[in-house]
N, C-alpha and C positions, 0 to 999 in steps of 0.2 A: 780448322787449323791451317789445310792447305790454300783455304781461299783466301785467308789473311794472309799467310807466305806471298798467293799470287800477288793481289794487292800493294802489298809492301814494296815489293821488288819493283813497280810499276810506281810507287812513288818514290824510290831512288833514281830512277831515270828521269821522272818530272825534275827531282832537283840539281841531277847532272846536266837535264837538258838545259834549266836555267843557269846553272856556273856556267857552260859552253858560251850559250847566247851571250855571255854580259861581260864574258872576261872577253870573247872574241870582240866586240861590241869597241871594249875600250882598248882593243892591241892595234883594230884592224884603222878604226876612225883616225889615226895620224897621221896618214896618208891623204884626207880630206883636208885635214887642217894644215896644212903644209904655207900656204900662202898667208895665213894667220903666223903662225908661227914662227913663220922665217923675216915676214916684217917686223915681228916681235925683237928679234935676237940681231938680226940687222944679217941674216948671214946668205951665205950661197948655196948652189946648189951641190958642192963636195962635200962642204959642210951639215948640209941636210941629209947623205947619204951618210955620211959617219954615224948621224946620229940614228939610222935604221940600221946598221951596220952592228953599232953597241948589243942592240938587247938580241939579235938574232945570234952573236958568238959567243955572250954569255948562255944564253938557253941552249946552244950545243955542248958547251963543254958539260954542262949541268946535266944534261939527257943520264947518261948512264949514271951520277952520284943519286937522282933521285928514284932513275929504277931499282937500285940497289936497295936504298932507304924501304922504297915500297915493297921489296920482296921479303923483306924482313920484319918490316913493323906493321903499324897499322893503317892500310892503304885510308881508310877515312878521316884519322887524326890526321893526319899529312895531306889531304886533299884540302882540310879547313885551314892547315897551316898555310899552304900555298896559296887560298884563296885569302888570308889575310894579309900575305906580305905582298897579294895583288894589289890590294887597297891600299896599304900602306906606302908604296913604291910609288903608287899613283898618284895619291898625296904629297908627295915630295917631288917628281915631277911638276904637280902645278906651282908650289911653291917657291919654284928655282927660278932665280933673277938671273942670271947671267947664262952665257952659253956652254962653258964649262958648266957650271951645277947640273944645268938640264941635260946637255951628253952623259953626264955619269947616272942620274939617278933615271933617266929615258935607260940605259945600259940595266939599270940592275931592275928594270919592269922585263928584263928576261928571266929572272931567277923563276918565276911563277908559270912562262909559257911552258916550258918543259916537265910540266907536272901532270901531262896526260895520262901518260902509262899507267899509273895507278886508279885513274878512274876508267879506263875499257876495262885491267885486268878483275879490277872487282865487280862489276856489271857481268863479266864472263863467268862470273863464280855464280853469279843470280841466274843467269840461264842456259841453257842444255846448249851443245852445238847446234844444232838445225833451227834454231831462235836467234843466233847471237848477229848474222850478219842484218836480218832486220830492224833489231835496237839500235845495233852501228851507225845504221840507215837513220835510224830517229834520230839519233844524237848529232851526230852530223850534219843534219840539214841547220844545224844554228850557227853554223859558221858561215855559208852564205846569208843568210838572216840576219849574224851579227853584224857582217857587210855593209848592209842595205842600214842595218841602225845607227852606223856609228857614222854612215853619209849623211842621214838626218838629223843627228846631234850635231855634228861637223857644221853642214852648211845653213841649217833654218835655225838650231835651238841654239846653237852658242852664240852668234851674235844678237841674238833675243835675249842671252839672260847674262851679258856680259864677258864675254868672248868664252877662249878657248879653255883659259882655266878652272873657269866655271862648271864645266863641261866633265871636266876630268878630277872635281872633286865629287860630282855627283856621282861617276862610274867607278871613283875610287871606296865612296861609301858604299855602294853596293854591293862591292868585294867585303867588306867588313859583314853586311848583314848577310851574305849567301856563306859567309865564313865557320858564324855562329848556328847558323838552319843546319851546313854539314854536319858540323861538331856533335851538336844534340838532338839531329836525325835521321841520322844514316849509321849502319852499323856495318864494323866488317863481320865479314863471317870464312869460317874456314877455306882454306885454299883447294880450289877440285870439289867445291861442293856440288858441282852442278851437272857432274859428270856421271854418265850414263853405268861407268863400273861402280861407283859409289851410292845409287839410288835406292839402293835394299840394305845400304851397309846399317847396322844397329847404333853405330858411333863413327865417327867420321875423324878419322887421322889429324894426325896432323903432320903436316910438309915442311920442311926447314930449310931456308936458304940453303944449294952449294954450288962452290965455286966448278967441282966435279959437274954439275948438272949442267953449268952457265957452259963451260966446254965442250959437254954434249950438243950443246944447242948449234956449233959451228961446225958439229961435223955433218949433221943433217943437210944434206944435196938441198933441199926445196927451202932453208933456208937460208941459204949462199945466192940459191935465185931470187928470192924478196930482199935479201939484202942489193944485188945487182937493179935490180928492178926500180928500189927507192930511189937509191943512188939517179939513174936515169926516168926517171918517171916526175919526179919533182921539179923538172928545167922547163916544160909547159907549161904547169900552174904559178910560177917567179914571172916567167917571163908575159906570160899575158896581166896578171897582176899590177907589173913593173911600168909594162910599157902598148897593152894594148889602147888604154883612154889616149895616149898623143898620139897613134896609130889613127884611130880615128877620127883626130882631130884636124892632122897634121897632113893626112893625105890620103883620107876618104871626106873630108871636108864637112865633117858633122860638128856643130855650133854647138853650148853646152845643153840645149833641152834636147836637141838631138840626140846629144850620147846617153840622157839619162835616161830616154824614154825608149831609146835600142836597149840600154843596159841592163835596167831594173827588171826586162819579164825573163831577160838571160840568166839572171842570177837569182830569180824564184825559180826558173826553169832547173838550173844547179842544184839547187835547193833539193827538187824534186829529183833528182837523179841518184841522191846520195840512197833516198829511201831505196826507190825503184829497184836500186844496184844490191840492196841488201836482201830485197825481198826478195830476185830473182838467183839471187846469190846461195839462198835459202832454198829454193823449187828445187833448182838443180844439185846443189848439195845431197838431199833427202835421195836422188837418182840415181847418183853419183860422186866416191870421193872427188872427183875431179871437178867437177860442175863448179866451183870457185873458179879454179883455175880457167875453166873454158868462158866462161861470162866475161873474167876479168881481161883474157886476151881479144876476145873479141869487139872489149869494147874501147881498148885500144885503138885498135884498127877503123874503125869507126871515127873513132875520135877524131882522128887525123886525117881521113877522107874528107870527111865536113867541114874540118876548119880550113881545108885546102882549097875545096867548094868554094865557101865562104869569102875567102882571103883574093882569088880568084874572079869573085864577079866584077862585073863592070864599078864603075865608080856609080853613075845612077842608079844599078840594082839597086834599089836601098831593102828592097821587100825579101828579092833571092838573097840579097847579105845576112839578114837579121834572120829569115827561116834556117838556113845553114848552121849558123852562131845557133841556134836555140836546139839545133839537134846535135852540137857540138857539148853545150852547155850537159845534155841531158846525160852524153853516153862520159863521159868528162868522173863525172867520179864515182863508177862502179869498179873500178880496179882499187880507189884507197878503200871503201868498204871493204871490197872482196880480200882484199890482203892482209886487213889487219885480221879478219875473221880465219886468214890461214894461218896464221900465224900460232893463232893458240888452239887449232886443229891439232897443232904439230911437236907443241911443246908441255912439258911438264908444268904445273900450275906453280910451281912455288920458285920461277925463275923466269915466268913471262912478261912479269914487267922490266924485269933487266933487258930481256929477250927486244921486247920495245920500245925500249929507253935507247939499244944500242944500233936500230932499224930508224929511227928517231933521226939519234947523231950521225947515221949516215946517210939522209935525207936531206938533213939540214946542211952537211956539207954540200952536197950538191946543189941545193939553194943557193950558195954562197954564191957556187962560179954562175949560175943561169944569169942575173944580169950584168955582169963583168962580159962575159962574152956575148952577149944578145947586143950590147953599147956598141964592143968591135964589130960586129957586122954591119950592124945599123950604120955605123960612120960610115963603113967602105961601101955599103949599099945603099939600104933605105929598110923602114923597121917592117915592111910587108916581108923583104927577104928573110931579113931576122926569125923573124915570125916561123915562119911558114918554114923554114931550112930547120931552126931548132927543134922545134914543134914535132915536124914531121917525122923527125930522125931518132927523137929520143921515144917518140913514141912506135917506130917501127922497132926499136932496137926492145921496149918493153915488149912488143910483141915476141919477138923470136924468144927472150927469156923465159917469158911464159911458155911456151914451148916445148921447154926446156925444163920448167917443172911439172910440166903433164905426165912426164916417165917418171917423176920422183916422187910426188905427192900421198900417192897411194901407200907405197913403199914408209916411208913417216907416218903416215898417219898409223897404221897397221903396228907399228912399231910402238909406238904412241898407247893404243888401246891395250897392247899387250902386257903393257907395264903396268897399265894402271891395273888392269885385271889381276895382276899379281900383285900389287898392291892390297886391295879389297879382299883377296884372298889371306891374306897377311906374310904371303912370300916374299915381297920385296921392301 
């Protein structure tokens, strides 16, 4: 029976990996379709910015709502609904024939973009604390791979099959297929099932959502550091996502082929970084409760150093630039994987979705400011300065924030373990 349960939980990981892979492909490929869509609707860069901001705003607003729903109801069924919404809104987006219609339907695709907290908390209940970093790392590989797949669909497949609308019909249909797979194939399990305190429990308790416990999350000092880190930590990601390709072309003189051959390996190494960061986090966690914080703090420091060396490389030193961008990409995801694990190491099972949703809400708020700030600095100086200043300052702040968490994380973990132990004994 235990072997069957072990196989089944990895089946759930595979299903969720493909959900994330296909969803990220659908979500991120729009950047590579900018020229095609802009030509279709005869829109300028400002209007294109509105299209991308709309989905981000909708997702930000809905994060707390999705988190609350996941903590109250079946996470598996809600994830199936999110996948169905993904498919339906992508189809509506493809059917739009006016800019106004496209703007509204594209904004509606943000509804399901904030659905990830339930996925991570359900996975948390299938795997023990010492394994979660590795599993989160596997799942998060889907994001950069999805970005690559989106580029291929947008630049190679779309022109061959009738344009961007045809690709949207494909990814939208896949969303509906995944919705059916999750609905019939993925089972919800009791919240807290994988916590070591309940390993030998004859019957698993049912923990219900509580606003009191949500309030308790904000009293945890480590969560305050995680929230601050989340706000600052998304700045480098958004700066690089929205401006790095233009930096390569305009300031480093790369042509289209050079950009692809440079960035494709970098993105693949970024994907490896998610898994490696999770594995190292688990390894360090088994030796110290501070382990994940240490791995995350070191990674942001190295990321800042390697990005600075890469951007400071002479224009003709393309090999040096490539090597240090690969090193930057390797360390960038470490903090993301370990921060997610830290959240679940210190919060109660019944409020974990809400907690992560609040963290994602704060992160998206930071994400909304990043492109604007980068554009202001780039117009005043240049893209290189904007990228270096914002990324290095943000990662420097993250390093200091993680240093603060080193002094609080053990106490918050101990508090959670004691509370779960009392519950296992029936005293709480």
